[in-house]
N, C-alpha and C positions, 0 to 999 in steps of 0.2 A: 559747600554751597551756602554757608551761613554769612553771606556778605552780599552787598548790593552790586550787581554787575553793570556794565555800560549799557546793556539793552534794557535794564530795569528802570534806570533813571527817567527816560522819556515816558515810560508807561506809568510810573508812579505820578509824574507831573502832568499826565493826561495830554500829552502832545504827540503820542505815537499813533500812526494810522492802523497798526496791526495789534493793538492791545491796550489795556489800561491797568489800574491798580489791582483789580480783582484777579487778573492773570498772574501778577507777581505773587499775590497772596496764595493762590491755588498751588503755584509751583513751590514756593518756599515753605509753606505751612502744611498743606495737604498732600504735597508730593505728586500733584497732577499737572506737571509741566508739559511742554511740547513733546509729543510722542515721536519716536523715530519713524520716518517715512521714506519712501523711495525718492521723493523730490529732495528731502533734506540730504540724503546720501549722495544724490547727484550733485547737489550744490557743493558739498564738501569735497567731492572728488574733482569738481571742476575748478576749484579755487586756484590750483597750481597753474592750470592752463590760462585762466583769466588773468592771473598775475603776470604770466609770461607775455601775453598779448598786450597788457597794459604797459609793462616796462618797455616793450618794443616801440609802442606808440610814443611814450615819453622820450625815448632816445631819438626818435625822428624829429622831435621838437628841440633837441639839443640838451635834454635833461638826462644826465647819466649818474645813477646811484646804484648802491648795492642793496638788494632786498633780503631781509631776514624774515622768514615766516613766523607767525605767532605761536603755532603749536606743532607738535609732531616733528621736532627737530632731531637730527641724528644723535646729538649728544645728550638727549633727554631733558634739556632745559626748555623753558618757554619764555615768552615775553610778558607773562602775567606779573602785575604789580599790585601790591596790597597797600592801602592807606586807611587811616582812621580819621573820620571827621565827626565832630559832635558826639563822640562816644559810640559811633557805629562804623563797622568795617565796610570798606568799598574795595571791589576787585575790578581790575581792568586788563583785558587781553585784546589788543588790536590784532587784526589779521596779519599785519606785517609792519616792519619798520624800515626806513630808508636811512642809510648812512653814506658817507663819502665813498668808501671802498670797503672791501672785505676786511682789510686790516684796521679799519677805524671802527671803534665801538660806539662813538657818540651818535645818538639818534638825532637826525635832522628833521625827519617827518615821520608821522605814524600813518597807518593805512587801513582801509576797510575794503572788502570785496562783496559785491551784491550780485546775485543772479535773479533777474526779474522774470517770473513765469507768466504773469497775467498781462497781456498786451494792453489792457485798459489802464494799467498803472503807469504807462509811459507818459501820460499827461502830468504826472506828479514830478517829472524830472525836466530840468531846464537844458540849456545849451551846454555843449562841451566846454570844459575849463571854467565853468561858473561854479557857484556853490548852491545852485537851485535844486535842493533835494527835499524829499518829504521831511517835515519838521522832526519826526522821531529819529530819523537817520542823521539829521543835522546835529541834533543834541548828542547823539551817541558819539559822533566824530569829535565834537567839541569837548566831550568828556575825556576822550583819548588825549587830546591836546592838554587838557587841564591836569591830568595825572602825569603825563610825560613832560610837561612844561615845554612844549614846542609850539610853533606858530601856525603850522598847517597840518591838516590831515588829508591825505590823497585817497580818493575813492574811485575804484574801478567798478563800473556797473555794466553788466552784460545783459542784453535783452534777448535771451534765447539763442545766443551765439550767431545772430545775424550780423556778421561783421565784427570788427574790433570793439572792445568795450568803450563806453564813454568815460571820460575822466573828469572828476570834479575836485576842486581844491577848496576845502573848507577852512576858513580862518578861525583861529581860536577866539573865544569870547569868555574869558575867565570870570568876569563879573556875573554874566548870565548863568554859567554853570555852577558857580559858588552858591548862588541863590537856590538853584535846583537841588544841589547836594544837601543844603540845609533843610529844604522841604522834604527831600527823600529820607533823611535821617529822622526827622520828626515823625513821618509816616511809618517808618520801620519800627520805631519804639512804640507807637500807638497801636499798631496792628500785628506785626509779625512777632515781636517779643511778647506781647500780651495775648497773642492768638485771638484777636478780635477782628472779624471780617470787616472789610471796608463797606460802607453803605453804598447802595445802588439807587440812583435817581433816574428813573426811566423817562422823565419829562422831556429832556433834551432829545433823546432818541425818538420819542413819539413825535415831537415837533418836526424833526428832520424827515421822518417817514411820511407824515402827512403833507409836508411840503413837496417831496418827490412825487407823491401820489397825485397831488393837484397839478404839478407840471406834466405828469403823464397823461392825465385826463385832458388838459388843455391842448396837448399835441395831437389829439385824435378828433376827427370830425365825423359827422353822421354820413352813412353811405347812401348812394342813390339806388333806385330799383335795379338798374342795369348792373351796378357794381355788386350788389347783393347776389343777383342771379348768377353772374359769372364767377364770383368767389365760391359759391356753393358747387357749381359745376366743376370748377377746378379742383376742389377738395374731393369730390366724388371720383373724378378722373384719376387723381393721384392714388386714391385707395385702390381703384381697379388696376392701375399700373403695378402697384406693389403685389397684388394678388396674382396678376399675370406673370410677373417676374418670378414669384415663388413657384408657380406651376411650370414655368419654362425650365427652371433649374432641376426640378424633379424629373421632367421628361429627358433632359440632357443626361442626367445620371443613369436613367433607365437605358437609354440607347448606348451609352458607353459600356454598360454591362452586357447588353445584347450583342454588341459588335465583338467584344472580347479580343481574340487574337487576329481577327480579320481586319481588312482595311476599311470595310464599310458594309452597308446593306443597300441593295438595288431596290428602288421604289417604283421605277418605271423605265421606259426607254431612255429618257434623258434626265431622270431624277434619281437622286441617291442621297444617302446620309453617310458621311465618312468620319473616321476618328483615327488619324495617323499622327505620328510624331513629327514635330518640326525640327529645325536645325538646333534648337536649344534643348531638345529632348522631351518637351512637354507635349501632351496629346491634345489636339485642338479638334473640337466637334464642328463639322460643317454640314449644312443642310441645303440641298439644291432641289427645287420643285419646279423645274422649267415648264413641263407640260401639264402639271397638276393644279396650278394656281391660275 
């Protein structure tokens, strides 16, 4: 891990929406990187399915390629490439590559797979077949192109598996990435090699927070007396409903135990409480109080 990866470059250059230079320093120097989680495991397991759906969608558009996954290949090899720039090692592993066919080894395009969990992040993504991605992902994809010397990086983005993934075609920008590689190498030498933590300036973060706070306040207006009274009544009513629901569940469990192996309990001439199995085999409690209410 003593190299700068494709996801590190946008963080070091402070264009990633999910991290910055300090995250890279913590991971590479202090060993406190992204910890394994259930969602990360789901994302890794889902990559194969997202890739399959993405390739099917490309085929429907008339694009036919052979996909090679980036890691965990049967022959033990990976698509990882190492390069040295400005005296610093860089590592790149795209999620997949595309070639003309299984028999052709020449890489025509590289690829990334993203599973978006937060629905609010959808606004960061543009239309299908565009390259409107969050800047951090855009730089990551252009870094793939830079290392592999190809013109396009294909990105499959799944928004919680609600339909086929969106497809984005990111064009290479070698001049932009070369500048970021130079900046990343200088940062690496100054901080990782010398074990000097990057400085943190909270000014920008505070400014953004105060701006959002002001917008939040501007979006609220003062209430009328009627609105205040009805809001309080609604809150009290909801508290009462929660309490009644809790008591109802307790009584239901009580009667299930009391009924036991019987069909139910007679409460009056036309009133009873029953608990019998339905066609699915589950026991449903029914209460009938025809002459008692």
